[in-house]
C-alpha positions as CSV (number, residue, x, y, z in Angstrom):
1,M,150.6,127.4,55.1
2,N,149.1,124.7,52.9
3,T,149.7,122.2,55.8
4,L,147.8,124.5,58.2
5,K,145.0,124.9,55.8
6,T,144.8,121.2,55.3
7,I,144.7,120.6,59.0
8,A,142.0,123.3,59.5
9,V,139.9,121.8,56.7
10,G,140.3,118.3,58.2
11,L,139.3,119.5,61.6
12,S,136.3,121.3,60.2
13,M,135.1,118.3,58.3
14,S,135.6,116.1,61.4
15,V,133.6,118.5,63.6
16,G,131.0,118.8,60.9
17,S,130.7,115.0,60.6
18,L,130.5,114.6,64.4
19,L,127.7,117.2,64.6
20,A,125.9,115.5,61.7
21,L,126.1,112.2,63.5
22,L,124.8,113.8,66.7
23,L,121.9,115.3,64.8
24,V,121.1,111.9,63.2
25,L,121.3,110.2,66.6
26,E,119.1,112.9,68.2
27,A,116.5,112.4,65.5
28,V,116.6,108.6,65.8
29,L,116.3,108.8,69.6
30,R,113.4,111.2,69.6
31,F,111.6,109.0,67.0
32,T,112.2,105.6,68.7
33,I,112.1,106.4,72.4
34,D,108.6,106.7,73.8
35,Q,109.6,108.4,77.1
36,P,112.8,110.3,78.1
37,S,113.1,108.1,81.2
38,E,114.3,105.3,78.9
39,L,117.6,107.2,78.5
40,Y,118.3,106.6,82.2
41,A,117.6,102.9,82.4
42,D,120.1,100.2,83.6
43,L,122.3,102.5,85.7
44,T,122.4,100.1,88.7
45,Y,125.8,100.9,90.1
46,D,125.0,104.6,90.6
47,R,122.1,104.7,93.0
48,D,121.4,108.4,92.4
49,L,121.1,107.9,88.6
50,D,119.1,104.6,89.1
51,A,116.7,106.5,91.3
52,E,116.4,109.3,88.7
53,F,115.2,106.7,86.2
54,Y,112.3,105.8,88.5
55,R,111.5,109.4,89.4
56,R,111.3,110.3,85.7
57,S,109.1,107.2,85.0
58,F,106.8,108.3,87.8
59,L,106.6,111.8,86.2
60,E,105.6,110.2,82.9
61,L,103.1,107.7,84.3
62,Y,101.3,109.7,87.0
63,P,99.4,112.2,84.7
64,R,97.9,109.2,82.8
65,D,96.4,108.0,86.1
66,L,97.5,104.4,85.8
67,D,97.2,104.0,89.5
68,W,100.7,105.5,89.5
69,R,101.7,101.8,89.2
70,R,101.0,101.5,93.0
71,D,97.7,101.0,94.7
72,V,97.3,102.5,98.2
73,Y,99.4,105.5,99.3
74,D,101.1,105.0,102.7
75,P,103.1,107.8,104.3
76,Y,105.4,105.3,106.1
77,L,105.8,102.5,103.6
78,G,105.3,104.6,100.4
79,W,102.6,102.4,99.1
80,D,100.6,99.3,100.0
81,Q,98.2,96.9,98.4
82,P,94.4,97.3,98.9
83,Y,93.5,95.2,101.9
84,N,90.9,94.2,104.3
85,S,91.4,96.1,107.6
86,N,90.5,93.0,109.5
87,T,93.6,91.3,108.3
88,G,96.1,94.2,108.8
89,G,97.2,94.5,105.2
90,S,96.9,90.9,104.3
91,R,95.6,89.7,100.9
92,T,92.7,87.4,101.8
93,V,91.5,84.3,100.1
94,G,87.8,84.9,99.5
95,T,86.2,86.2,102.7
96,T,88.9,84.7,105.0
97,T,89.8,87.0,107.9
98,Y,92.2,86.2,110.8
99,D,92.0,87.1,114.5
100,L,95.1,88.7,115.9
101,Q,95.9,85.7,118.1
102,P,95.6,82.3,116.4
103,A,94.1,79.2,118.1
104,D,96.6,77.1,120.0
105,D,96.6,74.2,117.5
106,V,97.1,76.4,114.4
107,L,100.4,76.9,112.7
108,R,100.3,80.5,111.6
109,V,102.5,81.8,108.8
110,V,102.9,85.4,107.7
111,A,104.3,85.8,104.2
112,I,105.9,89.1,103.3
113,G,107.7,90.3,100.2
114,D,107.0,91.5,96.7
115,S,104.7,90.7,93.7
116,F,105.8,87.1,93.6
117,V,104.4,86.7,97.2
118,F,101.3,88.9,96.5
119,G,100.7,86.8,93.4
120,S,100.5,89.2,90.5
121,Y,98.4,88.0,87.5
122,V,96.8,85.1,89.4
123,D,93.7,85.0,91.6
124,S,94.0,85.3,95.3
125,D,93.5,81.6,95.8
126,E,96.3,80.8,93.3
127,T,99.2,82.5,95.1
128,Y,101.8,80.3,96.8
129,P,100.8,81.5,100.3
130,A,97.2,80.5,99.5
131,Y,98.3,77.1,98.2
132,L,100.6,76.6,101.3
133,E,97.6,77.2,103.6
134,T,95.7,74.4,101.8
135,L,98.7,72.1,102.2
136,L,99.2,72.7,105.9
137,E,97.2,70.7,108.4
138,D,95.6,73.3,110.7
139,G,97.5,76.1,109.1
140,E,96.9,79.8,108.4
141,V,98.9,81.8,105.9
142,L,98.5,85.6,105.8
143,N,99.7,87.1,102.5
144,M,101.2,90.5,103.1
145,G,103.2,90.7,99.9
146,V,103.1,94.0,98.0
147,V,103.9,94.7,94.4
148,G,107.3,96.4,93.9
149,Y,108.5,96.1,97.5
150,G,112.2,95.8,98.3
151,I,113.3,93.8,101.3
152,D,113.3,96.9,103.4
153,Q,109.6,97.7,102.9
154,A,108.6,94.1,103.4
155,V,110.4,94.0,106.8
156,L,108.9,97.4,107.8
157,K,105.5,96.1,106.8
158,Y,106.0,93.0,108.9
159,Q,107.0,95.1,111.9
160,A,104.0,97.5,111.4
161,Y,101.3,94.9,110.6
162,G,102.5,91.3,110.7
163,E,104.1,90.9,114.0
164,Q,100.9,91.5,115.9
165,Y,99.4,88.4,114.3
166,E,101.8,86.2,116.4
167,P,103.1,84.0,113.6
168,D,104.9,80.8,114.2
169,V,106.7,81.2,110.8
170,V,107.7,84.3,108.9
171,L,108.2,83.7,105.2
172,L,110.2,86.4,103.4
173,G,109.8,86.1,99.7
174,T,112.7,87.7,97.7
175,F,113.6,88.2,94.1
176,P,117.1,89.2,93.0
177,H,116.1,92.7,92.0
178,N,114.8,93.3,95.6
179,Y,118.4,93.6,96.6
180,I,118.7,96.6,94.3
181,R,115.4,98.1,95.4
182,T,116.4,98.1,99.0
183,A,119.1,100.6,98.4
184,L,117.0,103.1,96.4
185,P,115.0,106.1,97.8
186,F,112.5,105.8,94.9
187,Y,111.3,102.8,93.1
188,G,108.1,103.4,91.1
189,Y,107.3,105.8,93.9
190,E,109.0,107.4,96.9
191,K,109.9,104.9,99.6
192,P,111.7,104.6,103.0
193,L,115.4,104.3,102.9
194,F,118.0,102.8,105.2
195,E,121.2,104.9,104.9
196,Y,124.7,104.3,106.2
197,D,126.2,107.1,108.2
198,E,129.9,106.9,107.4
199,S,131.0,109.2,110.2
200,A,129.0,107.4,112.9
201,G,129.3,103.9,111.4
202,T,125.6,103.3,111.8
203,I,122.6,102.7,109.6
204,R,119.5,104.8,110.1
205,L,116.0,104.7,108.6
206,T,115.1,107.9,106.7
207,N,112.3,109.2,104.5
208,T,109.4,107.7,106.5
209,D,107.1,110.8,106.2
210,I,106.3,110.4,102.5
211,P,104.0,113.0,100.9
212,P,101.0,111.9,98.8
213,P,101.4,111.2,95.1
214,Q,100.2,114.6,93.9
215,E,102.7,116.4,96.0
216,V,105.6,114.2,94.9
217,Y,104.6,114.7,91.3
218,A,104.5,118.5,91.7
219,A,107.9,118.5,93.4
220,L,109.5,116.3,90.7
221,D,107.9,118.4,87.9
222,R,109.7,121.4,89.3
223,E,113.0,119.7,89.9
224,L,113.5,117.4,86.9
225,D,113.7,119.0,83.5
226,P,113.5,116.9,80.4
227,P,116.9,116.4,78.7
228,A,117.6,119.2,76.3
229,L,119.4,116.8,74.0
230,Y,118.5,113.1,74.1
231,S,121.8,112.3,72.3
232,L,124.0,113.7,75.1
233,A,122.1,111.9,77.8
234,F,122.1,108.7,75.8
235,L,125.9,108.9,75.1
236,R,126.8,109.8,78.7
237,N,124.8,106.9,80.2
238,R,125.8,104.5,77.5
239,L,129.5,105.2,78.1
240,T,129.0,104.9,81.8
241,R,127.6,101.4,81.3
242,V,130.4,100.5,79.0
243,Y,133.0,101.7,81.5
244,W,131.3,99.6,84.3
245,R,131.4,96.5,82.1
246,L,135.0,96.9,81.0
247,F,136.8,98.7,83.8
248,G,134.4,99.3,86.6
249,Q,135.2,96.4,89.0
250,D,136.1,98.8,91.8
251,V,132.7,100.6,91.2
252,K,130.8,97.3,91.4
253,E,132.7,96.2,94.5
254,R,131.9,99.5,96.3
255,Y,128.3,99.3,95.2
256,H,127.9,95.7,96.6
257,R,129.7,96.6,99.8
258,D,127.3,99.4,100.5
259,V,124.2,97.5,99.5
260,D,125.3,94.4,101.4
261,R,125.7,96.5,104.5
262,I,122.1,97.9,104.2
263,V,120.5,94.6,103.3
264,E,122.3,92.8,106.1
265,H,121.0,95.4,108.6
266,V,117.4,95.0,107.3
267,L,117.6,91.1,107.4
268,L,119.0,91.3,110.9
269,K,116.1,93.5,112.0
270,L,113.7,91.0,110.7
271,Q,115.5,88.1,112.3
272,E,115.5,89.9,115.7
273,S,111.8,90.7,115.3
274,A,110.9,87.1,114.6
275,Q,113.1,85.7,117.4
276,A,111.6,88.2,119.9
277,T,108.2,86.7,119.5
278,G,109.3,83.1,119.1
279,A,108.7,82.9,115.3
280,R,111.0,81.2,112.9
281,L,112.2,82.9,109.8
282,I,112.7,81.3,106.4
283,V,113.5,83.1,103.1
284,V,112.0,81.9,99.8
285,Q,114.2,83.2,97.0
286,V,112.4,83.2,93.6
287,P,114.6,83.4,90.5
288,H,113.7,85.0,87.2
289,G,112.2,82.5,84.8
290,T,114.5,83.3,82.0
291,G,117.2,81.5,84.0
292,F,115.5,78.2,82.9
293,R,115.7,78.9,79.2
294,G,118.6,76.5,78.9
295,E,121.9,75.4,80.5
296,E,123.8,78.6,79.8
297,A,120.9,80.7,81.0
298,W,120.7,78.7,84.2
299,Q,124.4,79.0,84.8
300,R,124.3,82.8,84.3
301,A,121.4,83.0,86.8
302,A,123.4,80.9,89.3
303,E,126.3,83.3,89.0
304,D,124.2,86.5,89.1
305,A,125.7,88.9,91.6
306,T,122.4,89.9,93.3
307,R,121.6,86.2,93.9
308,T,125.0,85.3,95.2
309,H,125.2,88.3,97.5
310,L,121.8,87.6,99.0
311,I,122.6,84.0,99.6
312,A,125.9,84.9,101.2
313,L,124.0,87.2,103.6
314,Y,121.5,84.5,104.6
315,E,124.3,82.1,105.3
316,K,126.3,84.8,107.2
317,L,123.3,85.5,109.5
318,G,122.2,81.8,109.8
319,I,118.9,82.4,108.1
320,E,117.1,79.3,106.8
321,Y,116.4,79.8,103.0
322,V,114.9,78.0,100.0
323,D,116.7,78.8,96.8
324,L,114.1,78.0,94.1
325,L,116.7,78.2,91.3
326,E,118.1,75.0,92.7
327,E,114.8,73.5,93.9
328,F,112.9,74.1,90.7
329,R,115.7,72.3,88.8
330,R,115.9,69.5,91.3
331,R,112.3,68.6,90.9
332,N,111.7,69.6,87.2
333,S,113.3,69.8,83.8
334,L,114.4,73.2,82.6
335,D,111.8,73.1,79.9
336,R,109.0,72.4,82.3
337,V,110.0,75.3,84.5
338,F,110.4,77.7,81.7
339,D,107.2,76.6,79.8
340,D,104.8,75.8,82.7
341,L,105.8,77.5,85.9
342,Y,106.3,81.1,84.7
343,I,103.9,83.3,82.7
344,R,105.3,83.7,79.2
345,V,105.7,87.4,78.2
346,S,107.3,86.6,74.9
347,E,109.1,83.8,73.2
348,D,112.2,84.4,75.3
349,L,110.9,86.3,78.3
350,T,109.0,85.2,81.3
351,G,107.1,87.2,84.0
352,H,105.5,86.1,87.3
353,L,104.6,82.6,88.4
354,T,101.6,80.7,86.9
355,P,99.1,79.0,89.3
356,E,101.1,75.8,88.6
357,G,104.3,77.6,89.5
358,N,102.9,79.0,92.7
359,L,101.6,75.5,93.7
360,E,105.1,74.1,93.1
361,V,106.6,76.8,95.4
362,A,104.0,75.9,98.1
363,R,104.9,72.2,97.8
364,I,108.6,73.0,98.2
365,V,108.1,75.3,101.2
366,K,105.8,72.6,102.8
367,E,108.5,70.0,102.2
368,R,111.1,72.3,103.9
369,L,108.7,73.0,106.9
370,D,108.2,69.2,107.3
371,E,112.0,68.6,107.3
372,L,112.5,71.2,109.9
373,G,109.6,69.9,112.0
374,W,108.0,73.2,112.8
375,E,104.9,73.1,114.8
376,P,102.6,75.7,116.5
377,R,104.4,77.2,119.5
378,E,102.8,77.6,122.9
379,R,101.2,80.9,123.3
């Protein structure tokens, strides 16, 4: 009897201690976390949970009217940058506009991609497409980059707007995280999605009739309740990430297999679109600046799964590419890249490219174009 009583007391104390710890954790989380969406961050290998993080972030941001972190609603692409209608969605340099058909002696380039192409935090004449235009003799470079785009949206934008400008060269700017964005139905805002149909063995484009932001907000406000207990959401997601790190190799392999299939399909669509009009395709892959913080950081960046999977796909499809992780290092010291070519966010963290960084990218791309001997094609 005493043994049973001792066990019961021990269990009661254990349960009480656990509940006390949960209450402390709940209090700490509610005090330290600004928004509940933070509980759902970094869940890359579960695309549904990853998309939930961005949906919850949108719910929190939209009421504050911070341009909902996107600029122009587009029912097909999800969002776009503000643009001059004379340039079909291109970020112009000053008052520059472009005719649909270039002159015979002009080498025309259409640059598509994300915020590194668009040139966040620099002026329109300090982006690498703008610098490239100044370096090209008789060249025109249309900047169709859009903040937050995945590879899928960049390609869809090219097909909708860029192809009609009859480029000689299509520059696709990529960033490792674009690989992840391409497999998500929501990234900052609702977006198109290429989905693999297991039964048919085909990939189809879905979600191309996107409602305006106020409707998306109202729907999510009805569907997504805030977590009743921060501690349970935190522990569930934290344990999920620990499992992936320690035992989740099969989960990661399945994730990369599925995303590779989607990204390969999208790249192939762009390659076919370029070839159909006689344009040449080249990818400019921008690394994160923190990869230049030192030798160990550079090695980690070189081994990053998103980078290696993207490069493997370029090589599989025979797509010409510039890997700036290698090229920046070939031409500069690690310190110079980290200190001068990227905007410094904090002592250890970098953001987008500085004007000097964008100029360096333009020089590298110009060098590659010269090596390949690309010239204006006959029209």
